[in-house]
C-alpha atoms as one frame of an Amber mdcrd trajectory, in Angstrom:
protein
   9.871 -13.892 -17.381   7.642 -15.120 -14.421  10.066 -13.262 -12.041   9.713
 -10.032 -14.011   5.918 -10.372 -14.022   5.920 -11.102 -10.215   8.189  -8.071
  -9.582   5.795  -5.906 -11.654   2.881  -7.102  -9.608   4.708  -6.360  -6.322
   5.533  -2.854  -7.472   2.181  -2.046  -8.950   0.085  -3.298  -6.149   1.524
  -5.577  -3.520  -1.966  -6.726  -2.328  -2.055  -9.013  -5.448   1.203 -10.860
  -4.830  -0.464 -13.469  -2.612  -3.141 -14.390  -5.178  -0.474 -14.303  -7.882
   1.794 -16.648  -6.073  -0.992 -19.125  -5.268  -1.786 -19.091  -9.087   1.778
 -19.719  -9.908   2.321 -22.494  -7.528  -0.895 -24.247  -8.321  -0.272 -23.961
 -12.047   3.159 -25.543 -11.766   1.787 -28.402  -9.614  -0.690 -28.874 -12.545
   2.246 -28.991 -14.898   4.076 -31.580 -12.674   1.071 -33.800 -12.479   0.015
 -33.573 -16.156   3.082 -34.369 -18.332   0.754 -35.284 -21.243  -0.690 -31.813
 -21.455   2.453 -29.919 -20.648   5.743 -31.461 -21.581   7.905 -29.884 -18.899
  10.094 -33.036 -18.514  10.949 -34.670 -21.843  12.789 -37.775 -20.667  10.339
 -40.595 -19.825  12.802 -42.343 -17.311  12.950 -39.459 -14.868  11.944 -40.624
 -11.415   9.555 -39.079  -8.998  12.342 -37.333  -7.005  13.726 -35.551  -9.974
  10.305 -34.329 -11.048   9.676 -32.938  -7.544  12.952 -31.204  -7.440  12.463
 -29.696 -10.790   8.944 -28.475  -9.930  10.199 -26.830  -6.638  12.922 -25.122
  -8.647  10.392 -23.773 -11.104   8.261 -22.579  -8.182  10.829 -20.956  -5.898
  13.368 -19.536  -8.453  10.960 -16.763  -9.850   9.652 -16.107  -6.360  13.220
 -15.558  -4.971  14.395 -13.604  -8.019  11.340 -11.271  -7.801  12.109 -10.781
  -4.110  15.672  -9.788  -5.031  14.389  -7.351  -7.792  12.015  -5.703  -5.454
  14.024  -5.838  -2.286  14.542  -2.083  -1.854  10.807  -1.699  -1.787   9.838
  -4.798   0.140  12.249  -4.424   3.023  11.156  -0.878   3.654   7.452  -1.650
   3.028   7.379  -4.532   5.604   9.209  -2.277   8.181   6.449   0.395   7.682
   3.605  -2.339   7.818   5.106  -3.641  11.119   4.591  -0.175  12.694   1.271
   0.517  10.998  -2.338  -0.251  12.091  -2.393  -2.817   9.219  -0.551  -5.299
  11.544  -3.545  -5.079  13.940  -6.249  -6.157  11.433  -8.796  -8.409  13.030
 -10.634 -11.156  11.115 -13.683  -8.814  10.950 -11.552  -6.097   9.367 -10.145
  -8.567   6.844 -13.573  -9.909   5.756 -15.168  -6.469   5.123 -17.062  -6.122
   1.807 -17.253  -9.929   1.271 -19.397 -10.840  -1.723 -23.042 -11.393  -0.721
 -24.232 -14.691  -2.282 -27.032 -12.991  -4.122 -24.452 -11.081  -6.137 -23.436
 -14.335  -7.866 -26.306 -13.632 -10.216 -24.132 -10.873 -11.474 -22.295 -13.491
 -13.504 -25.159 -13.423 -15.888 -27.025 -10.138 -15.171 -25.000  -6.857 -15.451
 -24.807  -4.964 -12.301 -25.458  -1.464 -13.620 -24.151   1.112 -11.197 -23.438
  -1.576  -8.478 -20.693  -1.282  -5.814 -17.295  -1.824  -7.590 -16.064  -4.345
  -5.051 -18.861  -6.749  -6.014 -18.639  -6.698  -9.733 -18.467 -10.323 -10.926
 -19.721  -9.670 -14.502 -17.126 -10.645 -17.092 -19.803 -10.374 -19.867 -22.816
 -12.585 -20.712 -20.976 -13.749 -23.866 -17.824 -14.604 -21.899 -19.924 -16.629
 -19.333 -21.761 -18.558 -22.016 -18.536 -19.362 -23.807 -16.918 -20.413 -20.641
 -19.615 -22.858 -19.797 -19.227 -24.484 -23.280 -15.846 -25.584 -22.142 -17.537
 -28.095 -19.889 -19.079 -29.890 -22.972 -15.754 -30.422 -24.757 -15.151 -34.046
 -25.463 -11.456 -34.181 -24.562 -11.048 -31.536 -21.915  -7.445 -30.607 -21.157
  -6.051 -30.384 -17.728  -6.008 -26.699 -18.117  -9.777 -26.481 -18.600 -10.097
 -28.486 -15.385  -7.651 -26.196 -13.615  -9.345 -22.937 -14.525 -12.692 -24.477
 -13.672 -11.348 -25.186 -10.127  -9.904 -21.556  -9.951 -13.249 -20.205 -10.968
 -15.201 -21.881  -8.190 -12.435 -21.549  -5.482 -12.113 -17.777  -6.207 -15.883
 -17.326  -6.185 -16.135 -19.037  -2.783 -13.100 -17.108  -1.401 -14.820 -13.787
  -2.421 -17.797 -14.631  -0.257 -15.600 -14.328   2.789 -17.629 -13.844   5.998
 -20.628 -15.643   4.427 -18.700 -18.973   4.606 -18.254 -21.265   7.610 -15.078
 -20.776   9.730 -14.266 -17.497   7.741 -12.859 -15.858  10.825 -10.356 -18.720
  11.303  -8.755 -18.733   7.912  -8.819 -14.910   7.626  -6.558 -14.834  10.657
  -3.959 -17.092   9.104  -0.360 -15.609   8.600  -0.389 -13.904   5.285  -4.019
 -13.869   4.783  -4.369 -11.634   7.894  -2.789  -8.739   5.937  -5.393  -8.992
   3.255  -8.631  -7.108   3.339 -11.726  -7.378   1.076 -12.009 -11.043  -0.051
 -14.018  -9.786  -3.098 -10.907  -8.378  -4.675 -10.041 -12.004  -5.803 -12.824
 -11.663  -8.355 -10.174 -10.298 -10.615  -8.812 -13.855 -10.745 -12.400 -15.243
 -11.146 -12.745 -13.091 -14.236  -9.369 -14.367 -15.514 -10.654 -17.861 -15.111
 -13.688 -17.280 -17.084 -11.762 -15.792 -19.935  -9.357 -18.759 -20.123 -12.392
 -21.138 -20.105 -14.031 -19.090 -22.828 -10.798 -19.202 -24.811 -10.675 -22.858
 -24.670 -14.271 -23.004 -26.124 -13.380 -20.499 -28.777 -10.355 -22.534 -29.889
 -12.750 -25.524 -30.452 -15.217 -23.454 -32.399 -12.448 -22.059 -34.598 -10.547
 -25.343 -35.180 -13.685 -27.441 -35.675 -16.536 -28.838 -33.545 -15.350 -32.400
 -33.693 -14.145 -32.138 -30.131 -17.501 -30.643 -28.915 -20.610 -32.505 -27.752
 -22.833 -30.692 -30.164 -26.089 -31.928 -28.898 -25.148 -30.879 -25.245 -23.991
 -27.544 -26.528 -27.360 -26.953 -28.307 -29.282 -28.032 -25.143 -27.206 -25.639
 -23.098 -28.007 -22.807 -25.462 -31.639 -23.634 -25.316 -31.504 -23.705 -21.490
 -29.810 -20.288 -21.450 -32.506 -18.714 -23.750 -35.183 -20.327 -21.595 -33.637
 -19.082 -18.402 -33.015 -15.533 -19.521 -36.537 -15.220 -21.149 -38.228 -16.685
 -18.059 -36.351 -14.447 -15.625 -37.192 -11.323 -17.667 -40.864 -12.156 -18.145
 -41.189 -13.205 -14.573 -39.725  -9.916 -13.304 -42.076  -7.930 -15.591 -45.159
  -9.920 -14.304 -44.218  -9.347 -10.689 -42.913  -5.752 -10.702 -45.004  -4.481
 -13.680 -41.888  -2.814 -15.082 -38.994  -3.608 -17.296 -35.794  -4.327 -15.340
 -32.915  -2.983 -17.337 -30.152  -5.401 -16.455 -32.568  -8.400 -17.120 -33.526
  -7.010 -20.577 -29.824  -6.295 -21.363 -28.907  -9.898 -20.600 -31.821 -11.308
 -22.614 -30.981  -9.216 -25.684 -27.095  -9.467 -25.605 -27.232 -13.144 -24.582
 -29.960 -14.036 -27.060 -27.990 -12.466 -30.003 -24.709 -14.088 -28.684 -26.351
 -17.536 -28.533 -27.556 -17.168 -32.211 -24.163 -16.261 -33.347 -22.580 -19.134
 -31.376 -25.001 -21.395 -33.165 -23.869 -20.183 -36.494 -20.308 -20.834 -35.436
 -21.119 -24.365 -34.523 -22.651 -24.920 -37.971 -19.230 -23.803 -39.452 -20.297
 -21.461 -42.105 -18.460 -18.146 -42.531 -16.687 -18.360 -39.269 -14.595 -15.239
 -39.730 -17.801 -13.136 -40.021 -19.445 -14.662 -37.012 -16.350 -14.398 -34.861
 -16.095 -10.682 -35.717 -19.738 -10.235 -34.847 -19.324 -12.144 -31.511 -16.293
 -10.084 -30.565 -18.123  -6.757 -31.412 -21.089  -7.836 -29.455 -18.907  -8.723
 -26.396 -17.238  -5.300 -26.667 -20.486  -3.529 -26.667 -21.746  -5.563 -23.709
 -18.630  -4.693 -21.582 -18.530  -1.099 -22.583 -22.179  -0.593 -21.851 -21.805
  -2.000 -18.446 -18.589  -0.211 -17.750 -20.060   3.136 -18.577 -22.814   2.582
 -16.011 -20.116   2.479 -13.298 -18.720   5.855 -14.147 -19.991   9.198 -12.761
 -18.207  11.964 -14.775 -17.378  15.109 -12.855 -15.494  18.096 -14.109 -12.637
  19.580 -12.236 -14.537  22.498 -10.978 -17.058  20.195  -9.325 -14.239  17.926
  -7.864 -12.521  20.843  -6.204 -15.608  22.810  -5.189 -16.102  20.910  -1.775
 -14.281  23.058   0.792 -13.077  25.496  -1.749 -14.094  28.677   0.213 -12.614
  27.310   3.375  -9.299  26.457   1.635  -9.025  29.806  -0.057  -9.676  31.535
   3.357  -6.976  29.323   5.143  -4.508  29.924   2.228  -4.332  33.510   3.094
  -2.444  32.561   6.318   1.229  32.622   5.395   2.259  30.717   8.673   3.418
  27.029   8.438   0.533  25.144   9.889  -1.796  22.191   9.665  -5.477  21.815
   9.745  -7.674  19.088  11.390 -11.287  18.247  10.633 -13.321  15.748  12.580
 -15.899  15.843   9.678 -13.674  15.730   6.570 -14.691  19.215   5.732 -11.526
  19.895   3.773 -11.071  17.015   1.357  -7.578  15.965   0.571  -7.454  16.959
  -3.066  -8.725  20.473  -2.228  -6.007  20.782   0.500  -3.361  19.760  -1.889
  -4.357  22.254  -4.603  -4.259  25.109  -2.001  -0.985  23.918  -0.468  -2.684
  23.200   2.914  -1.346  20.456   5.208  -3.862  18.358   7.108  -3.703  16.195
  10.216  -6.619  14.032   9.215  -7.477  12.201   6.025  -7.774   8.758   4.159
  -4.896   6.432   4.159  -5.057   2.561   4.330  -1.500   2.478   5.928  -1.403
   4.576   9.098   1.400   4.566  11.657   0.086   3.060  14.886   1.943   5.613
  17.036   0.190   8.538  15.285  -3.233   6.811  15.421  -2.856   6.309  19.130
  -1.918   9.882  19.652  -4.755  11.167  17.487  -7.225   9.209  19.456  -6.352
  11.423  22.416  -6.006  14.580  20.452  -9.273  14.308  18.510 -11.350  12.811
  21.233 -12.639  10.312  18.686 -12.661   6.615  19.964 -10.914   4.326  17.597
 -12.023   0.692  17.744 -10.105  -1.523  15.237  -8.861  -0.668  11.854  -9.935
   2.262   9.705  -8.830   3.640   6.435  -9.790   7.207   7.713  -8.446   9.184
  10.486 -10.528   9.994  12.498 -12.891   7.058  11.754 -16.426   7.605  10.862
 -18.528   4.829  12.676 -21.504   5.037  10.390 -19.822   6.500   7.300 -21.474
   9.940   7.764 -18.594  12.462   8.341 -20.906  15.365   8.855 -22.389  13.808
  12.026 -20.464  10.821  13.360 -17.920  12.770  15.452 -20.189  15.648  16.606
 -19.878  14.510  20.228 -16.153  14.156  20.371 -14.221  16.569  22.367 -10.833
  17.488  20.806  -7.795  18.412  22.923  -6.515  21.752  21.590  -3.151  21.448
  23.326  -2.395  17.893  21.822  -3.513  19.176  18.428  -1.165  22.088  18.891
   1.812  19.724  19.271   0.913  18.614  15.672   1.111  22.242  14.481  -2.650
  22.339  14.091  -3.637  25.970  13.946  -7.202  25.572  12.594 -10.020  23.079
  13.341 -12.746  22.963  10.806 -16.063  21.081  11.252 -19.587  20.855   9.861
 -20.942  21.107  13.394 -20.479  23.304  16.461 -17.467  22.607  18.721 -17.542
  24.101  22.181 -14.096  23.561  23.784 -11.708  25.969  25.711  -8.853  26.824
  23.475 -10.849  26.775  20.204 -11.987  30.149  19.068 -14.776  30.521  16.485
 -13.599  32.888  13.767 -15.629  32.075  10.478 -18.188  30.137   8.717 -18.811
  29.120   5.149 -22.095  27.350   4.710 -22.207  24.509   7.245 -18.463  24.559
   7.819 -17.144  26.358  10.949 -13.530  27.459  11.308 -11.969  27.568  14.783
  -8.544  28.938  15.668  -6.475  26.739  17.958  -5.204  29.128  20.708  -2.681
  26.386  21.712  -1.160  26.170  18.287   2.653  25.482  18.272   5.032  26.202
  15.388   6.418  23.549  13.075   9.829  23.604  15.006  10.721  25.140  18.267
  13.319  25.279  21.055  12.360  24.638  24.662  14.375  23.894  27.976  15.272
  20.220  28.029  13.352  19.318  31.217  10.233  21.521  30.487   6.904  19.994
  29.521   6.192  19.824  25.759   5.318  23.249  24.359   6.157  25.349  27.454
   8.757  28.139  27.388   9.420  27.767  23.639  11.242  29.847  21.156   9.761
  29.537  17.637  12.047  28.616  14.763  11.188  30.177  11.367  14.132  29.246
   9.243  13.153  25.715   7.935  13.949  24.408   4.503  12.271  21.333   3.135
  13.437  18.925   0.364  12.816  15.298  -0.453  14.163  13.151   2.555  15.744
  16.252   4.223  14.829  19.047   6.526  17.359  21.919   7.253  16.753  24.086
  10.378  18.804  27.071  11.409  18.515  29.271  14.387  20.476  31.745  16.417
  22.874  30.044  18.852  21.830  30.032  22.493  23.791  29.960  25.697  21.872
  27.131  27.419  21.214  23.463  26.596  17.898  23.396  24.636  15.731  20.728
  23.105  14.797  21.256  19.475  11.366  19.676  18.773  10.137  19.164  15.226
   6.508  18.623  14.816   6.978  15.583  12.537   6.379  11.837  13.280   9.318
   9.852  14.515  10.109   6.916  12.205  13.001   4.528  11.877  15.556   5.717
   9.333  15.538   9.457  10.182  18.993  10.646  11.363  20.011  14.113  12.683
  23.201  16.117  12.160  23.906  19.068  14.426  26.561  21.369  12.930  27.612
  18.300  10.933  27.841  15.948  13.933  25.512  12.999  14.157  23.283  12.855
  17.289  20.532  10.649  18.555  16.937  11.488  17.739  14.762  11.336  20.815
  10.972  10.834  20.349   8.952  13.322  22.460   5.851  11.559  23.902   6.872
   8.655  21.674   5.674  10.590  18.544   7.649  13.859  17.693  11.338  14.011
  16.609  13.580  16.009  18.930  17.265  16.464  19.497  19.359  18.141  22.341
  21.098  21.305  21.174  24.228  22.384  23.084  25.210  26.059  23.543  26.647
  27.620  20.315  25.067  25.123  17.948  22.817  26.608  15.233  22.228  24.274
  12.370  20.229  20.984  12.277  19.645  18.650   9.518  17.233  15.773   9.580
  17.868  13.250   6.736  15.993  10.030   5.892  18.429   7.072   5.339  16.473
   3.932   6.391  18.665   0.910   6.892  15.887  -1.234   5.411  16.275   0.617
   2.076  20.081   0.181   2.173  19.930  -3.517   2.920  17.225  -3.913   0.221
  19.442  -2.083  -2.329  22.325  -4.435  -1.489  20.156  -7.464  -1.936  19.013
  -6.023  -5.274  22.508  -5.552  -6.492  23.537  -9.068  -5.452  20.543 -10.459
  -7.283  21.371  -8.534 -10.467  25.072  -9.719 -10.309  24.010 -13.395  -9.595
  21.542 -13.405 -12.310  23.747 -11.807 -14.820  26.539 -14.328 -14.063  24.138
 -17.168 -14.349  22.808 -15.961 -17.750  26.417 -15.538 -19.004  27.316 -19.053
 -17.897  24.236 -20.569 -19.489  24.855 -18.624 -22.735  28.534 -19.694 -22.978
  28.616 -23.319 -21.702  29.608 -25.907 -24.230  26.762 -27.320 -26.379  26.429
 -31.060 -26.454  24.499 -33.016 -29.061  21.895 -35.527 -27.703  23.406 -38.665
 -26.666  26.933 -37.240 -25.705
């Protein structure tokens, strides 16, 4: 089961696998060190060496099995990451959006409409219940474990605000992770587990609870919430919504918890506590949503997209100001050379730095990057290179500012968005003399067929040796067949795919068959066979009674 869960995490969002593995390893270490709370080994005469070997087996077996289950994805993914800008992340890039220490107050006061990466609020009821776990008389090792996880994850989320943050953010494995505050998911998990431990005590009886300490803690919470709220009103002369929310929800929650401690009608008070917690979380969650209908979402750049869609040529569009949002381009079947993507090929980024004229310093999820986060203005001084953009099949350049550059012809305007025709535009595929510079003396190819992992190109046979250039990024795994015979793909300028065409040849097929995917599939198949054999062996081995 742990292997299946780890595999699901890898396939759902691989960014979580590091945190998940650390939780798994630390939990099993707790099991190994605390045999009283978790009876993993039930023979009292086992020596230390056997316990260590058993723990290591429990740690690494699920990890290795999950790697085998997800090998087709992992092998190909890491091949891509190696060639992407992700491998060039600096410690500054890794520590972006670290949790400001002041945001820790969000554990108690709901962050209405706050930035989603900095949400630490698991609910005022959950936080109060979690703190009750620290006044349990006989705390289990699990309570101590989740307490440590809570504080460690909170510290990790602060990232750049901690000493030596740049050092640990550059460690192998951690250097592929961005945004330390994303560990707050585990922080919330720790709070829920601690709250569950307290709830268990309240349900089964308060004999294992320091009642006086619990009542003092409830009084302290009421005093704190009331004091903060009244103080804010006195200072600001207005009601702060999130402080009032915590006072009301927290106050009612404390009253209900007090009734639970007394032990009367527990089912009723538990239901009320659960309902209050749901109201709390739903109210906060709703403040983080900004509903927009489909017409509003697709309205940005709609006129530009409809104008460009009238052109039936196969082309791409580039915008230094993100004037054509990706979702609008997709709906109108327009291909773009810019956009938002956290995993960008380094070769393409290097080329686009020259083609766009936008300087690229460090990692960015957008291409081109926006230095201040204002697409409408940030790149207005950049000077794009029409010829290099033409290599990428860019026929139109659109921007929210004027572009004065030879080779770009102003043709239309919608609101603040200008449309320029690239006079150096090249087709998606073309033939040219083998030794000619890129894009000179070309013969356009129109007969191109696209399907998943396959591109078919047909053209009239020539009488001279030609180079076929396809305006697509060269990447490991692409193979080319010319009239059924495999040839070597050559990268033009280290970027575009090309192949030499001999006289009389007229059909070229590019197919995507990455070796990393094939090897990963073989590893997956071996894992399935070995696991099935092991389960068959375990299910059919002779059963022995104890002592024989």
